[in-house]
DOLUM-649607 format. One record per residue (C-alpha): residue number from 1; z, x, y. Coordinates in Angstrom, 2 decimals, always signed. Layout:
# residues N
lovex | c3 | c1 | c2
NUM | Z | X | Y
...
//
This chain:
# residues 386
lovex | c3 | c1 | c2
1 | +90.76 | +86.91 | +102.49
2 | +94.17 | +85.53 | +101.69
3 | +94.69 | +82.44 | +99.58
4 | +97.27 | +79.73 | +100.26
5 | +99.75 | +79.08 | +97.43
6 | +101.88 | +76.11 | +96.36
7 | +104.24 | +75.83 | +93.37
8 | +104.52 | +72.56 | +91.46
9 | +106.85 | +72.17 | +88.47
10 | +106.93 | +68.45 | +87.78
11 | +108.76 | +68.16 | +91.13
12 | +107.92 | +69.48 | +94.57
13 | +108.46 | +73.16 | +95.23
14 | +111.29 | +72.39 | +97.68
15 | +113.04 | +70.07 | +95.22
16 | +112.71 | +72.67 | +92.49
17 | +114.37 | +75.26 | +94.70
18 | +117.22 | +72.91 | +95.66
19 | +117.81 | +71.87 | +92.06
20 | +117.62 | +75.42 | +90.79
21 | +114.74 | +74.53 | +88.48
22 | +112.92 | +77.55 | +87.04
23 | +109.15 | +77.40 | +87.14
24 | +108.44 | +80.83 | +85.69
25 | +108.30 | +80.12 | +81.97
26 | +104.93 | +79.99 | +80.19
27 | +102.68 | +78.18 | +79.77
28 | +101.46 | +77.97 | +83.35
29 | +98.24 | +76.96 | +85.00
30 | +96.86 | +78.30 | +88.27
31 | +94.70 | +75.84 | +90.18
32 | +92.27 | +77.46 | +92.61
33 | +90.84 | +74.93 | +95.06
34 | +87.87 | +75.62 | +97.31
35 | +88.04 | +73.56 | +100.53
36 | +84.71 | +74.88 | +101.78
37 | +81.19 | +73.53 | +101.38
38 | +79.95 | +76.74 | +99.76
39 | +80.54 | +78.34 | +96.36
40 | +82.93 | +81.25 | +95.87
41 | +82.09 | +83.88 | +93.24
42 | +84.45 | +86.62 | +92.02
43 | +86.65 | +86.15 | +95.08
44 | +90.02 | +87.86 | +94.73
45 | +92.93 | +85.38 | +94.88
46 | +96.64 | +86.11 | +95.21
47 | +99.51 | +84.49 | +93.31
48 | +103.17 | +85.20 | +93.97
49 | +104.02 | +87.20 | +90.84
50 | +107.61 | +85.89 | +90.85
51 | +106.22 | +82.50 | +89.85
52 | +104.79 | +83.98 | +86.65
53 | +106.46 | +85.43 | +83.54
54 | +108.01 | +88.80 | +84.31
55 | +106.80 | +90.16 | +80.96
56 | +103.76 | +92.39 | +81.54
57 | +102.18 | +91.12 | +78.33
58 | +100.30 | +88.13 | +79.67
59 | +96.68 | +87.18 | +79.98
60 | +94.79 | +85.16 | +82.57
61 | +92.14 | +82.87 | +81.08
62 | +89.35 | +81.31 | +83.09
63 | +88.19 | +77.68 | +82.93
64 | +85.87 | +78.66 | +80.06
65 | +88.68 | +80.33 | +78.11
66 | +87.40 | +83.84 | +78.77
67 | +89.93 | +86.46 | +79.80
68 | +89.97 | +87.46 | +83.47
69 | +91.07 | +90.90 | +84.73
70 | +94.11 | +91.05 | +86.99
71 | +96.36 | +93.46 | +88.85
72 | +99.99 | +93.36 | +89.96
73 | +100.26 | +94.69 | +93.52
74 | +103.05 | +96.55 | +95.24
75 | +103.85 | +93.58 | +97.50
76 | +104.64 | +91.31 | +94.55
77 | +101.30 | +89.60 | +94.06
78 | +99.17 | +89.04 | +90.99
79 | +95.50 | +89.14 | +91.94
80 | +92.38 | +88.22 | +89.99
81 | +88.74 | +87.25 | +90.69
82 | +88.03 | +83.52 | +90.74
83 | +84.82 | +81.48 | +90.67
84 | +85.01 | +78.07 | +92.36
85 | +82.13 | +75.84 | +93.41
86 | +82.08 | +74.08 | +96.78
87 | +84.80 | +71.45 | +97.16
88 | +85.98 | +71.92 | +93.58
89 | +89.06 | +73.18 | +91.77
90 | +89.02 | +75.74 | +88.96
91 | +91.99 | +75.95 | +86.58
92 | +93.12 | +79.32 | +85.24
93 | +95.70 | +79.57 | +82.46
94 | +98.52 | +82.06 | +82.00
95 | +98.76 | +82.88 | +78.30
96 | +100.89 | +85.17 | +76.18
97 | +99.33 | +88.31 | +74.73
98 | +98.28 | +91.83 | +75.55
99 | +95.64 | +91.87 | +78.27
100 | +92.33 | +93.60 | +77.67
101 | +91.78 | +96.93 | +79.45
102 | +90.47 | +96.52 | +82.99
103 | +87.76 | +98.74 | +84.45
104 | +88.87 | +100.46 | +87.65
105 | +86.76 | +99.26 | +90.56
106 | +88.82 | +99.81 | +93.72
107 | +90.50 | +103.20 | +93.95
108 | +91.13 | +106.16 | +96.23
109 | +92.77 | +109.56 | +96.56
110 | +93.82 | +112.30 | +98.96
111 | +91.61 | +115.40 | +98.95
112 | +93.61 | +118.26 | +100.43
113 | +90.90 | +120.76 | +99.49
114 | +88.45 | +118.96 | +101.81
115 | +90.59 | +119.26 | +104.96
116 | +92.95 | +116.42 | +103.98
117 | +90.40 | +113.63 | +103.51
118 | +91.65 | +110.25 | +102.35
119 | +88.75 | +108.57 | +100.57
120 | +88.48 | +105.23 | +98.79
121 | +85.86 | +102.96 | +97.26
122 | +85.01 | +99.79 | +95.39
123 | +81.82 | +98.59 | +93.72
124 | +80.06 | +98.12 | +97.09
125 | +80.71 | +101.26 | +99.15
126 | +83.06 | +104.18 | +99.81
127 | +84.96 | +105.22 | +102.93
128 | +86.83 | +108.18 | +104.34
129 | +89.59 | +108.71 | +106.91
130 | +90.18 | +112.20 | +108.27
131 | +93.51 | +113.98 | +107.92
132 | +95.65 | +116.56 | +109.72
133 | +93.93 | +119.68 | +108.36
134 | +90.63 | +118.58 | +109.90
135 | +92.32 | +118.01 | +113.25
136 | +94.03 | +121.42 | +113.03
137 | +90.57 | +122.88 | +112.42
138 | +89.54 | +121.56 | +115.84
139 | +87.10 | +118.93 | +114.62
140 | +87.10 | +115.63 | +116.49
141 | +86.47 | +112.80 | +114.05
142 | +88.35 | +109.69 | +115.10
143 | +86.64 | +106.97 | +113.10
144 | +86.14 | +105.89 | +109.51
145 | +83.29 | +107.52 | +107.63
146 | +80.98 | +105.39 | +105.45
147 | +79.57 | +106.57 | +102.13
148 | +76.81 | +104.61 | +100.44
149 | +76.92 | +103.60 | +96.77
150 | +74.30 | +102.16 | +94.44
151 | +76.48 | +101.95 | +91.31
152 | +79.53 | +99.81 | +90.57
153 | +81.75 | +102.47 | +88.97
154 | +83.88 | +104.98 | +90.91
155 | +81.98 | +108.05 | +92.12
156 | +84.00 | +109.60 | +94.94
157 | +86.09 | +112.01 | +92.86
158 | +82.95 | +113.38 | +91.19
159 | +81.21 | +113.73 | +94.55
160 | +84.05 | +115.84 | +95.90
161 | +84.14 | +117.98 | +92.75
162 | +80.36 | +118.47 | +92.83
163 | +80.31 | +119.20 | +96.55
164 | +83.29 | +121.58 | +96.62
165 | +82.93 | +123.34 | +93.27
166 | +79.36 | +123.00 | +91.98
167 | +77.16 | +123.32 | +95.09
168 | +75.89 | +119.76 | +94.73
169 | +75.95 | +118.29 | +98.23
170 | +77.24 | +114.76 | +98.76
171 | +74.94 | +114.60 | +101.77
172 | +72.07 | +114.09 | +99.32
173 | +71.54 | +111.11 | +97.03
174 | +71.75 | +112.20 | +93.39
175 | +71.18 | +108.71 | +92.03
176 | +74.35 | +106.88 | +93.11
177 | +74.56 | +107.18 | +96.92
178 | +75.55 | +109.71 | +99.55
179 | +77.24 | +110.58 | +102.82
180 | +74.59 | +110.09 | +105.50
181 | +76.70 | +108.51 | +108.25
182 | +77.69 | +110.19 | +111.52
183 | +81.21 | +109.72 | +112.90
184 | +82.27 | +112.44 | +115.33
185 | +84.43 | +111.47 | +118.35
186 | +83.75 | +107.73 | +117.89
187 | +85.26 | +104.73 | +116.11
188 | +82.79 | +105.20 | +113.25
189 | +82.57 | +102.31 | +110.79
190 | +85.32 | +100.07 | +112.19
191 | +88.35 | +101.92 | +113.58
192 | +91.08 | +100.54 | +115.83
193 | +91.66 | +101.63 | +119.43
194 | +93.35 | +100.49 | +122.64
195 | +91.34 | +99.51 | +125.70
196 | +92.50 | +101.03 | +128.98
197 | +91.54 | +99.95 | +132.52
198 | +87.79 | +100.16 | +132.99
199 | +87.34 | +99.59 | +129.24
200 | +87.86 | +103.25 | +128.38
201 | +89.11 | +103.83 | +124.85
202 | +92.35 | +105.40 | +123.68
203 | +91.51 | +106.68 | +120.21
204 | +93.81 | +108.66 | +117.90
205 | +92.67 | +111.79 | +116.13
206 | +93.18 | +112.22 | +112.41
207 | +96.04 | +110.51 | +110.58
208 | +99.37 | +112.32 | +110.42
209 | +100.52 | +110.96 | +107.05
210 | +99.38 | +108.54 | +104.37
211 | +100.89 | +106.42 | +101.60
212 | +98.74 | +104.93 | +98.83
213 | +100.28 | +101.53 | +98.10
214 | +97.90 | +100.07 | +95.50
215 | +95.40 | +102.11 | +93.52
216 | +93.32 | +99.76 | +91.43
217 | +91.98 | +98.53 | +89.25
218 | +91.01 | +95.62 | +91.56
219 | +92.66 | +96.49 | +94.89
220 | +93.18 | +99.67 | +96.86
221 | +95.70 | +99.71 | +99.70
222 | +96.70 | +102.64 | +101.89
223 | +99.01 | +102.96 | +104.88
224 | +97.96 | +105.52 | +107.49
225 | +100.36 | +106.71 | +110.20
226 | +99.23 | +108.47 | +113.36
227 | +101.12 | +110.90 | +115.59
228 | +102.67 | +109.43 | +118.77
229 | +100.41 | +109.49 | +121.82
230 | +100.49 | +108.31 | +125.41
231 | +98.65 | +105.04 | +126.04
232 | +98.68 | +103.87 | +129.63
233 | +102.27 | +103.65 | +130.87
234 | +103.63 | +103.94 | +127.32
235 | +104.46 | +107.57 | +126.63
236 | +104.90 | +107.67 | +122.85
237 | +102.98 | +105.06 | +120.89
238 | +102.83 | +105.40 | +117.12
239 | +99.98 | +103.65 | +115.32
240 | +100.15 | +102.41 | +111.73
241 | +97.27 | +100.93 | +109.75
242 | +97.30 | +99.19 | +106.40
243 | +93.81 | +99.13 | +104.87
244 | +93.02 | +96.99 | +101.83
245 | +89.76 | +96.98 | +99.87
246 | +89.23 | +94.59 | +96.95
247 | +86.67 | +94.67 | +94.19
248 | +83.52 | +92.77 | +95.04
249 | +84.18 | +92.81 | +98.79
250 | +81.91 | +94.32 | +101.42
251 | +84.80 | +94.36 | +103.90
252 | +88.07 | +96.22 | +104.27
253 | +91.01 | +94.23 | +105.64
254 | +92.95 | +96.22 | +108.21
255 | +96.31 | +95.37 | +109.81
256 | +97.30 | +97.55 | +112.77
257 | +100.67 | +97.86 | +114.50
258 | +101.62 | +99.99 | +117.50
259 | +105.26 | +100.98 | +117.81
260 | +106.07 | +101.46 | +121.49
261 | +103.02 | +99.68 | +122.91
262 | +103.77 | +97.13 | +125.61
263 | +103.03 | +93.46 | +125.02
264 | +99.76 | +92.40 | +126.57
265 | +98.05 | +95.72 | +125.98
266 | +94.47 | +95.30 | +124.82
267 | +94.12 | +96.21 | +121.17
268 | +90.61 | +96.54 | +119.79
269 | +88.39 | +97.66 | +116.92
270 | +84.83 | +98.91 | +117.03
271 | +81.73 | +100.14 | +115.22
272 | +79.62 | +102.91 | +116.70
273 | +75.97 | +102.37 | +117.71
274 | +73.65 | +105.38 | +117.37
275 | +70.51 | +106.33 | +119.26
276 | +68.42 | +106.22 | +116.05
277 | +68.54 | +102.40 | +116.31
278 | +70.02 | +101.59 | +119.73
279 | +69.23 | +97.88 | +119.88
280 | +69.88 | +96.92 | +116.25
281 | +73.27 | +95.32 | +116.85
282 | +74.12 | +91.64 | +117.02
283 | +77.36 | +90.14 | +118.37
284 | +78.40 | +86.55 | +117.72
285 | +81.25 | +85.64 | +120.06
286 | +81.72 | +82.22 | +118.45
287 | +81.98 | +83.43 | +114.85
288 | +83.69 | +86.63 | +116.07
289 | +81.38 | +88.86 | +114.07
290 | +79.26 | +91.89 | +114.89
291 | +76.64 | +93.62 | +112.74
292 | +74.56 | +96.76 | +113.07
293 | +71.71 | +98.45 | +111.18
294 | +72.36 | +102.21 | +111.19
295 | +69.40 | +104.39 | +110.27
296 | +71.68 | +107.28 | +109.15
297 | +71.93 | +110.80 | +110.54
298 | +68.38 | +111.61 | +109.45
299 | +66.29 | +108.48 | +109.85
300 | +63.19 | +110.34 | +108.58
301 | +64.79 | +111.57 | +105.35
302 | +64.41 | +108.41 | +103.29
303 | +68.13 | +107.67 | +103.30
304 | +67.62 | +103.98 | +103.89
305 | +69.66 | +101.80 | +106.24
306 | +73.44 | +101.49 | +106.32
307 | +74.49 | +98.02 | +107.42
308 | +77.82 | +97.74 | +109.24
309 | +79.94 | +94.67 | +109.97
310 | +83.01 | +93.81 | +112.03
311 | +84.78 | +90.45 | +111.55
312 | +87.65 | +89.79 | +113.96
313 | +89.15 | +86.28 | +113.62
314 | +91.82 | +87.00 | +116.25
315 | +89.44 | +88.44 | +118.85
316 | +89.58 | +87.14 | +122.41
317 | +86.37 | +89.00 | +123.33
318 | +83.42 | +90.45 | +121.41
319 | +81.20 | +92.77 | +123.42
320 | +79.11 | +95.94 | +123.50
321 | +80.74 | +98.91 | +125.22
322 | +78.40 | +101.75 | +126.20
323 | +79.79 | +105.27 | +126.30
324 | +80.17 | +106.76 | +129.76
325 | +78.83 | +109.97 | +128.25
326 | +76.99 | +109.74 | +124.90
327 | +78.55 | +111.89 | +122.18
328 | +75.85 | +113.40 | +120.03
329 | +73.80 | +110.49 | +118.71
330 | +76.47 | +107.92 | +119.60
331 | +75.61 | +105.61 | +122.50
332 | +78.37 | +102.98 | +122.42
333 | +80.38 | +100.59 | +120.29
334 | +80.38 | +96.97 | +119.20
335 | +83.92 | +95.93 | +120.12
336 | +86.43 | +93.22 | +119.24
337 | +89.35 | +92.92 | +121.67
338 | +92.59 | +90.97 | +121.53
339 | +95.88 | +91.02 | +123.48
340 | +98.43 | +93.01 | +121.51
341 | +101.45 | +91.12 | +120.19
342 | +104.32 | +93.43 | +119.14
343 | +105.57 | +90.70 | +116.77
344 | +102.38 | +90.57 | +114.69
345 | +99.76 | +93.09 | +113.57
346 | +96.17 | +93.03 | +114.73
347 | +94.17 | +91.98 | +111.66
348 | +90.42 | +92.46 | +111.37
349 | +87.78 | +93.26 | +108.75
350 | +85.08 | +95.91 | +108.63
351 | +82.71 | +97.30 | +106.05
352 | +79.22 | +98.20 | +104.98
353 | +76.25 | +97.70 | +102.68
354 | +73.16 | +99.78 | +101.92
355 | +69.47 | +99.00 | +101.78
356 | +69.25 | +100.92 | +98.49
357 | +72.04 | +98.87 | +96.91
358 | +70.94 | +95.27 | +97.17
359 | +70.83 | +94.62 | +100.92
360 | +67.16 | +93.77 | +101.30
361 | +67.07 | +93.46 | +105.08
362 | +69.00 | +92.69 | +108.24
363 | +68.87 | +88.93 | +107.65
364 | +70.52 | +89.43 | +104.25
365 | +73.33 | +91.47 | +105.80
366 | +73.91 | +89.00 | +108.61
367 | +74.16 | +86.22 | +106.02
368 | +76.70 | +88.21 | +103.97
369 | +78.77 | +88.84 | +107.10
370 | +78.67 | +85.19 | +108.16
371 | +79.71 | +84.16 | +104.64
372 | +82.63 | +86.60 | +104.73
373 | +83.79 | +85.15 | +108.06
374 | +83.69 | +81.65 | +106.59
375 | +85.70 | +82.75 | +103.55
376 | +88.35 | +84.24 | +105.82
377 | +88.49 | +81.08 | +107.92
378 | +88.69 | +78.78 | +104.86
379 | +90.89 | +80.50 | +102.27
380 | +91.15 | +79.27 | +98.72
381 | +94.24 | +77.20 | +98.00
382 | +96.39 | +78.23 | +95.04
383 | +98.74 | +75.88 | +93.15
384 | +100.86 | +77.08 | +90.21
385 | +101.84 | +74.33 | +87.73
386 | +104.17 | +74.39 | +84.75
//
């Protein structure tokens, strides 16, 4: 959910650039305008960090004067959570001083000891992508795994330590969530793919390499690279994904590029549908959203319901794609398709919530997903003033 940014310094941004006027000296104010007819709460906004003092000792103060946590990202942004009511503008101030410590919310790590898992989380949920050691072991797990959470603080590192070293299984809920989601040879919780003639799927196996770009406290970003594979007439296509998860968000933003894929190929993303709840998916072709209520691997074990969502603003088609041959409990996928443009990545959003962590029912989840789609379509507007 990217914000739009303008710089004003007593003159227009263009005039300031032409005149060589510097707009980076404190004090500064950051105006966050909400063009939508709904309120925004704790929504992460982005400011070009070059417009702010280079000194790391600065604080961001909210409209009420209270300090707001922030993070400097690898791509030169300063991000922080903003609250803005419908149609209003909230003014945040850049002040001198040492910022207060910030609790880590969005974070991730590589777990070589668990067959090269790459796992990440925020205060809503946790996720996992499978690495080369798992593929070398012969396991077919194409898609993203979904781990439930019922607490806001990071738990993934402890889950791995407990599971691997203390005989405490992360497949059971010990008071903060669990791994109860089935992936297998499917797209899992929202993985990218390429559609071939007849709507068959070209799916990669596990990632070949990874690079953690941002690791909290408010944003986690990772780049995953996949080994070259043949897709249609293209003999060696290399896939790269950049996944970003912010604090407070139910959705991961994912940007996918395919080196070597011909223009006009049909890129796609999907969420698997399982036989435990075969008809519990809903696809909105106008809003370009899809949601599903997954009853977990053991629907009779009291594990609750995992709610999945796919938001694809660029999609040309949203549809359900049944599997020619069901794989285990997997029957098909909710799909978002778009023509591939080699000059621009495919961008879409996917994520999850849990019935034991504040998602009361399907209607609640559908409302959260619709709200997320509206936020993406109507980004907050950022203006930096001197």
